[in-house]
C-alpha positions as CSV (number, residue, x, y, z in Angstrom):
1,M,18.1,-6.6,-32.3
2,A,18.6,-3.5,-34.8
3,T,20.9,-4.9,-37.2
4,S,18.6,-8.5,-37.0
5,S,15.6,-6.9,-38.1
6,I,17.3,-5.2,-40.6
7,T,19.1,-8.1,-42.6
8,A,16.3,-10.2,-41.3
9,N,15.0,-10.7,-45.4
10,F,18.1,-9.4,-46.5
11,Y,19.8,-11.7,-49.9
12,C,22.7,-11.3,-52.0
13,D,24.6,-13.6,-54.3
14,N,27.5,-11.2,-55.5
15,A,30.7,-12.0,-53.5
16,K,32.1,-8.6,-53.7
17,A,28.2,-6.7,-52.5
18,A,28.5,-9.1,-49.8
19,N,31.7,-8.3,-48.7
20,T,31.4,-4.4,-49.1
21,F,28.2,-4.4,-47.5
22,V,29.7,-6.4,-43.9
23,D,32.5,-4.5,-43.3
24,L,30.3,-1.1,-43.6
25,L,28.2,-3.2,-41.3
26,L,30.9,-3.8,-39.0
27,S,32.8,-0.6,-39.2
28,E,32.8,2.0,-36.6
29,K,32.5,5.2,-40.4
30,P,31.9,4.0,-43.6
31,P,36.0,4.7,-46.2
32,A,36.3,7.8,-47.6
33,K,36.4,6.0,-50.6
34,W,32.9,5.0,-50.3
35,V,30.0,6.9,-51.4
36,A,26.8,5.9,-50.6
37,P,24.1,5.0,-53.7
38,V,21.8,7.8,-54.2
39,P,17.7,6.5,-52.7
40,T,14.9,5.7,-54.9
41,G,12.0,5.4,-54.0
42,S,8.7,8.3,-53.5
43,V,7.6,9.8,-50.1
44,H,3.9,10.6,-50.2
45,E,3.2,13.4,-48.5
46,F,-1.2,13.4,-46.9
47,R,-3.2,16.7,-47.4
48,N,-5.4,16.3,-44.8
49,R,-6.8,13.9,-42.6
50,R,-9.1,12.6,-44.0
51,D,-6.3,11.1,-46.0
52,V,-4.6,9.4,-43.1
53,S,-7.7,8.0,-42.3
54,N,-8.3,6.2,-45.4
55,F,-4.3,5.2,-45.2
56,V,-5.1,3.6,-42.0
57,K,-8.4,2.0,-42.6
58,R,-6.4,0.3,-45.6
59,V,-3.6,-0.9,-44.1
60,V,-5.9,-2.5,-41.6
61,R,-8.1,-3.5,-43.9
62,A,-5.1,-5.1,-45.8
63,R,-3.5,-6.9,-42.5
64,R,-7.0,-8.7,-41.4
65,N,-7.3,-9.8,-44.9
66,R,-3.7,-11.2,-44.6
67,V,-4.0,-12.7,-41.2
68,G,-7.2,-14.6,-42.2
69,A,-6.1,-15.8,-45.0
């Protein structure tokens, strides 16, 4: 179940990258020569409970607007 949800929206039109992805997905442990890419993105830390509450309200509001559209 986890694999299907991970790959549900996966798209790749590069044959070499696709083969590497499948090899890594099916292997027990990654090959010694393979190096994981550096993760990109950011992590947000909430300063207080009010920030958490505002975030949850924003997410809920966005979800309701998306469902109602």
